Structure formats: structure tokens, C-alpha cells
N, C-alpha and C positions, 0 to 999 in steps of 0.2 A: 513541418508543413510536408502535407500529402498531396501525389499527382498521381490523379485519379483515371486513368484512360480509360476507352471507349470499349474495353473487349472483359469480358468476368460478369458478373454479376449470377442473381437467382437464377434468372429464368423466368420471372412472373411476372416480369414489366410487358406492359404493351409491344408489340413488333415496332410499332412507329418508334419506340424508346429505343431499341436494341439495334434496328437497322439502319445505317447512312445519319447516324445523331454522333456528335462529340466525334474526338481526336486521339491519335494513338501516344500511350503516356511516354514512348523516347520523344517525340516535339518537345512536349511541355515539361519533361523533367531536363531537357537539355537546354531549351531556353531560359530556366528557372533555376540552375546549378548555372550558367554562365553568369546571372544577371547580377546573381548573389555575387560571384567571386568578384563582378568590378566594382560594386560597388562596396566592396571588403567586410560583407556582410556574414560569408559562408560557413566560415569558425564558429558564429555564433550559434546558428541553430541544425538540427537532424531535419534533412529530407528523405521522405518514404514517398517510394510511389509502387501502385497497385494496379492491376486490368490483367487478368488475365494469366497470370504468373503461374507456370507449372515446372518449367525444370530447372538444373542448376544453371543452364546456361542463359535464361531469363533472366536470373539474378546477379550474373556478370555480366550482364552489356544492361542492367540497368546501374552499375558498380560503376563500368566504365564513364556513361552517362553523369553521371553524379548523386547518384544517388546513397545514403548512410543504411537506410532498411527498408524492409519489403513488405507487403503487405499479398497473404495469399488468404485464399477464400475457397472457392470454384473446385479446385485440387483436391485439399485436403477434406473438403465437401464431399465430395467421388470416391477419398480412399475410406469414407467412413461409410461405402455407402449409397451414398445419391444416385439416382442415375437418369439424372437433370430432364424428368418427364414435364417438367415447364407447370408445374400441379402445386407449388406454393402457398397460392393465395385462394384456393379452392376445398381446404380441408382435407382432399383425396389421395396424400402422395403414399405410391404402393408399396414404398419401401419402410415406411413410419419416421422417416424424418422431421420434417412440414406439415405435422396434422396432431392432433387432439384427441381422434377419435382411438379408443382404447383399443381395440381392434386391431388398425393398421401401425398403429406403436408396438404390437406386439409382435410386427415382423421387422424392426430394429434390429440388426447383426451386427452393428460397427461395434467397433474397442477402443479406448486410447490409445493400444497400441500399433493398432493402422494409420493412425494418423502422424504418431511418433516416427515408425518406421518411415511412411512417405518422406519426411524430412531428414531420416537418417539419407535416403538415397539423393537428396538435392542436396545439403550438404557435401557428399560425397564426388560429388560431380562439379560442386562447383571445386573443391579443393585441388581436383584432378587437372582443372581450368587454370587455377590462378599458379599451378605448378606450370602448367605448358606454358605462361605468360611469364613465369619466372617473379614472383609474388609469394613473400611468406605470411606475409599480414595483411588482411582484408582492407584496411583501413589505406593502403598503400595504394591500392590498384583504384580508391576512388577516386573520378574526377580525370583518370589518365584516357582521354578518347582519344590519343595516339593510336593506341592499341587496339581500336576497330579498326578491323578492315572492311572497308567500303566497296571498294572497287566492283568487285562481283553484281553492286546494286545500283550503283552509280551506272554503270556499265548496260545494265538491261533495256529493254525497249520499250519498257511504260516509264522510265525513267526520265525518257529525254525531255529535253528542255526544263529538266527541274535544276535546282543550284541547292545544293546538300551541303557546300562547303564551309557557309556559315553555322548550320547547325551539328558537323563534326568539328568545329576549333578548339582547340583548348585555348584559355583565355591568358593573355599574355599577360602576368602580372609578374613581380619579384619575388624570390623563392620565400619570403617571410609571409605574404599571404595565403592562408589558410584554403584550402579548396576541398577538406573534407569537415562534418564537425569535430571540433576539439578544442572550444574555448566551453570552461563553465560558464553559466551565469547566474549573476544572485537575484532569482524571482521574490526574494525578502518576502517570504512564507512566514518569516516570523511574526511580521507586523500586518496580517492581511486581519479583515476584519471579526471572521469567525473567533481568532485566538481574543479576542474584545469580548466576543458572546459570550465566548465559554468563563471564561473568568469570571463574568457579574452572573453566571446561570450557578454558579457552582453549587448553591442553595437549592436548585432543584433537581441537578443530576445527583448530589447526596441524600438530599431528605424530601427531594419530591417536594418543596416548599415553592410555591409560587411565586413568581418573579415577574415584573413588568421592566421593559428596558426598551429606550428613544437614544435614536440616535443620526445623525447625518452619513449617507450614502454617495457613491459615487460610481460611473461609469468602469472606473477599473476593481471595482470592488466584484471578482468572480466570483461563482458557485459562494454565496453567501449562505450558512445555513448547511451546507454538508456536512463540514466537521463536527458542528453541531450536534449534527443528529448523527457524525458516526459514535460519538462520547457517549448520546444515549444508547445506541445501539449496541457498545461494548457491558453497558449495566443492566440493560434489562430487554436486549434484543428489540423484534420486531412488534411485539404487546405495549414500547413507549414507555412515555406516562399520560398520565389524567388529562382531559380535554382542556387545554390554554393554560396547562402548565408553562408555559414559559411563554409569553404575548411582547414580541420585539416591534416596533415602529420604527420607521426611516422615514426620511423626507432627503427627497433624491433622485437621482437618476442611476438605477440597478445597472448593472453590467451585464455578462451574460450569465445564464443558469441560477439567476434570483431564486432561491428557494430548494435546491437542486437534492434530491432526495429525503427531503425535510419528514420529518420522523412524527410518528404520535404523541402530542402532547405539545406542539408547536404553534405556534400562529406567528405570521408574518404579515403585517400590514407595512404598505409601501401608499405615502402619497406622494408621486409622481410620477414616473413610468419606468420604464425596463427595457432592455434587449433578449435577444432570441434566446432560448432552450428553459423558461419561467417553468418551472416547478417539474423538470427534468427529473424524471425516477421517482417522483413525488410516494410518498410511502408513510401516508397517514395525517401529515400537516396538510397546516390551511394556508392560502395566501391569498390576501386583497389588496387588490392595485387599484387605485382612484385616483381620479387626478386633484392638484391643490385647490384648496378651498378659492385662492384667489384666482383661479386661471380663470382667462374667458374662454377657453375651449370648450364647443359643444360634444361632451365627451361620446355620444353615442355618432360622432361623425367624424373624431380622431381615431389615431394609431393611439395606443397607449403601453402597448407590449408587442416582442415582434413576432418572428417568425420560428413555426418547429415549437409551441409551447405543448407544456406536457407530455413530451417525449419517454415512451414509455412508463407511466407515470401507474403504477398499482393500487396505489389507496391513496385518500385524503379528499380538501375541498377547495375547489379556487373561486373567486369570484373577483370579474374586474369590470369596472366602469369605465369603458372606451370598447375601442376597437383593435380585434389583433390583425396579424401579419397571414403570414400562408402557411400551412399545414399546421395549422390547429388541431389539439390534442392525436397531434400523430402517434398512432401505437398506444393512444389511451390502453390501459387495459382493466381498468377498475376503480379509477375519480371521478370526480362528480368536476363539471366546469363549466362557471355560466359567464356569457360572454355579449356583447351588444353590438357585435358586428365581428365576419372573419373575412378572409382571404382567399384562394383558390387552397383547394385540395383537403378541406376540413374534415376531419375525422376519418383521414386516411389511414386505411388498417388497423383501426381499431378493434378491439377487442371484447371491452369492457367496460363499463359505467356509463354516466349519463352527461349529455351535453345538449345546454339550452343556449338559443342563439336568439338574440332580443332584438334584432335588426337583417341586415342584408349579409348574407357569405356570396362569395367568390362560387367557382367551375371548380366541377369536380368533385363535390364531397360525396362522402362516402367510398371514393376510391377503395374495395378492397374492404370495406368496412366489416368484420365477422360475427361482431357481438357488442355487446351494450343497446343503448338506443339514443338517439338525439331527438331533441324537439326546434323546430326553427320558426321563427316568427314571419310570414308570409304575406305581406300587408297587400302585394301588386298581383300577387296569384303569378308569380315567374319562375317560384324556386325551380316546377318542374325542368325548367329547362337548364340547370343548371348541377343537377343532383344526378349522380352516376350510377344508375339502376342499375348497373349486373349483375348486384349481392345483394341489394335493399329494396323494399317494396316502400313507398311514402303514401302513406294515407293520411285523412282527415282525423282530427284530435275525435273520440268518442264522445259521448253527451250521456255523462255519469249522472243520474239525474240524485242520486241518495247524496253525492257530495256536493251538487252545488245547490241542494235543498238546504243543507248542513251549511255552506258556506253563507248564505244569503241569511239566515236564520239563528247560526250561534255560530260564530265565527268565533268565539273563544275557544271553543271545543278543538279546533285547529291544531294549535300550540301544543297537543298532546301527541302528536303524532310525530316520533324523531324519524332518523337518516334512517335506523332499521327497518321501521315501519315501510314508509314508501319504498324501500329498495327490496323488499323480500319479493317482490316478482313482476318483472318488468314487462310482461305481456297484459298487465292491467291496470287499472286504478291512473291511470295518466295524466285525468285531471287534478286528484291529491297530490300527483308526486311534482307535474310542473308547480303549479301553486305552493308548494313548498319552497323550490328553489326560489323563486322567483320573489317569495315573499323573505327567504335569508340573502338574496343578494342587494334587495332594495333596504332591509338593516343593516348588510354589512357596508355595503359602497352609498349610500344614502343617492342611489339610483333616480333621477326623474320618469327615466321611459320604465323601469319596474316598477316606481310608484303610482305611476298613469296605469300602467293594463291592472295591478291589483283594484285600484279604483273602480274601472269600467271591466269587469271581470269577463261579465256575460258579452261585452260587444267582442274582447280581444282574444279570448280563448277560442273562439271558430277558426281566428287565423295563422293559430300554429298549424304545421306540419307534421307528424310523427313518422321519423323516418327508423324503422329498423330490419334488421339482415333476416330475409327471409330462411336459410338454414339454423339460425339463432332461436327465430321464435318454433319449431318444429321441434329443436331440441330443447326447449323449457316446457310444451305441450308435450313433450313424449313423460320426460321427468316427471310433471303433474298426473300424469296418468297413472304412472308407476308408482306413487306417492297416494294416490287413491286407492290401486287395487289393493298394496298394502294395509292402508289402513282398512280396507272394508273384512282381510281375512282377520 
């Protein structure tokens, strides 16, 4: 369990998210620890705290308030060379930490030894403070709130009228009740669904023989597919298996991180719905989620997957017949996804790939989006008010006469264009690309809205809006110009 305070962070957030937002980690940590101890649950879990931790003293204070573990980010980043310019989201980091610009990356001078040395100093200060307090082992210090000297703080004039007595009170429980993480839990890792997937996929793993699987799934089945993908990576690396070598069909409600890190050659089809983090770290696989055939819901108006879907995905395809929660495709860097609606912050921090939204989105679309392209169906012409235009341009779909002519007169030719073709140049051929992915969405999910769009393409196509980062377009155009010059030579 992590208690994250309002301090720290990359510095790339808006000022409204930095100033006067959140609470000190000390308050959340003390309350969490005391509640867990009072309910005899503290010994079963590890409590971690983070939020602007910089010194050994911070670690000791956190331990006395009840933390077992500590998260450091900003301080080690500074040790590695960050100068907190707060330009992480602009690709202009002057010291080469948060940028993909090859010129700026040459300025990065950080070494692993710098971070290691920083933590040696932190550990040394922790050891000194432990000796001062009289503790030989770190675990003995966890939860010993009575060792905190709070009198100077309580007497301060700014604290007048505030009662901190309950915040710094050690829970009154018998000595047999654990006040730190000391009990091992049996997570039954030997019984998880991936064990069965791996066992039934041996022919594919060992010989590349196609296998077809079918099984129920429950919301307690988390990160389904991660271990299976790990077995594929052990044998074949990122190259994985040929497409659809392993096809697994599930029915039910999937737990968190369904299809996490799914490797090439694996297709997951879910008839039901799924929780948060579907397709996290997707690595070449395909995920299809659709409601049960007997369901009475209207898919394009109903949530079918949770929040933060496709977090950090690098490759692969996803087709969801229904609406997603918030932060859909956050930090997507190469995957393709089709959804029928999404919540707030869709395509946040996206750096690559293609997202197609066949419905309404929430606010703050494309915040921090620096790569890839998105297409959004804007039926009521209100999408502009929900799109964050700080880094992207919102534009109507270009009329590509050649494609449209072939579409209406030679539709059978379209099937010859594969995924590589439509992803070759994201700065053009939008009609062909969009039609390709909507067609695949209809094929894999049976989507009614996709079928309607395809049947009346001339009517629906102009209602889409293309969202593309300004700097990404500039970079693509520069690469095309360089390639043309090299070809001319």
C-alpha cells in the first residue's frame, strides 16, 4: 500500500496540480498505519510512502509514523543530473534527461554511481539517527510514534487551535498485534489462471503449433497473460510468435491488468467486461473485449473497460466494443486502439500509435500528447471544447479522392492493405487508415456503430477529427524531406 504525498513529482504538471493540491504524506501515513493496526491488519501488508523524500531524516520520520518502504524519485533524478527546469513534457530538457532529441540527449552526464552514492549518504544518515534513537534494526523502529518530538511544532504560533494528539498517538494494542510488515501471505500464485494458459499452450510455446483455448475468467484473475507472455519472451524474445498462434477466449469479468504485456502471436478475446489497466505494457498482442451476446446493454453507451487502459503500451491492437473510463491510452507509445467512447484525459502523454474513438470523449483530451495520431468522431461538433490544444492541432479529415473512389468502386482491393501499409506514414492517408481500423473493429467485435459508419462512409467520414501533435508532424516532415534528399542523391 502506497501513501503518496503532495510534494515531489516531475515538475511537468500544471501549477494548479502543484500548488494547494493534496495533503502531506505524514497525515495520510499516520492515519493509515493506525487504522491497519486497530483492525489487526498491519502485519499482513507493507506500507510504502513517497512524496518529496530527500534525506535520511525523512526516512526515519516515515518509519516512526509507520512506513516499511520508501519511494524516492525527484532526489535521485537530481543526482543523475536533472536541474528541475519543468520542461519534461516539451521534449526540450536542457540536460538530456526527459527528451528524445539526439542533440539534447548528448548532454546527459548522469551515471549509475551518482544515484548509488546518493543512497549511500541517505542510508548513512538513517543509520546515525537509528543509533541516536537506540534502534539496531530498522524494523524495530517502524510505528514507534512516541519517539517523535513534536513539542516545538505544536507550540508554534501557526499551530494554535490545531489538535495533533491523535495523529501522533501510538495505537494501544496488545504486544501480540503486529505494527509492521511481519506476516507472509499466501497469494496462491501457483493456482492463477496463467498457469493453466501456459500448460495448455505448450504446443505453441515449444513447436509454434496454433492452439485455441476457452475458459471463464473472474475479477480476481489479475494480470492475465503476463506470465504467458513471459514464457514466449524467454523463448523468442520480442519477435514472439506468428499472429494468432495462441487464441484464448474468456467469458466473465476480468480483473485488473487483463492482457498486460501481451506478446506477439497471442490474441485475447473477452466476452464480458474488464477492470482497470487492460493492455498495460501491451507488447504486440491483440485484445478484443465485447459484451455478451445476450446482454441488453447499449455498448456505445456503456462502460466495458476501466481506467488507464493501454498504459505504456508499445505495440499491438485493441478493439473494445463499449466505452472506456478515464486516461484511456495514457502513455501509449505504439499500440493501435479502437473504442466507442472514453472518459477524461484520453491519450494523455501519448507518444506513438493510433487511437480511434467512435463516440464522445471526456475533457482534457490529448494533454501532453507528443506523438502518434488520434481520430475522434465529433457528431455534435463540440469536441474542440474538450481537447487540450497545448501540444496538438485539431483538424478536419482530408478528402482523399483516390481512396474514396476505390472505396465505392473497388472495395475488394482494400483488403490487400495490411497494418504495415496504413502505419507507414501517419502524416497522410488518413481515410485509408481510419477505414482500415474501423473495418477491423467491426470484424472483431461485431460493433453496430462501426458497421453503420462503414455502410455510410461518405456521411460519417467528414464528422471525424484528426488530432496530431505539432512537433510530431514537424519531425515526420523533416524525416520525409531527408529521405527524399538521400533518394535524389
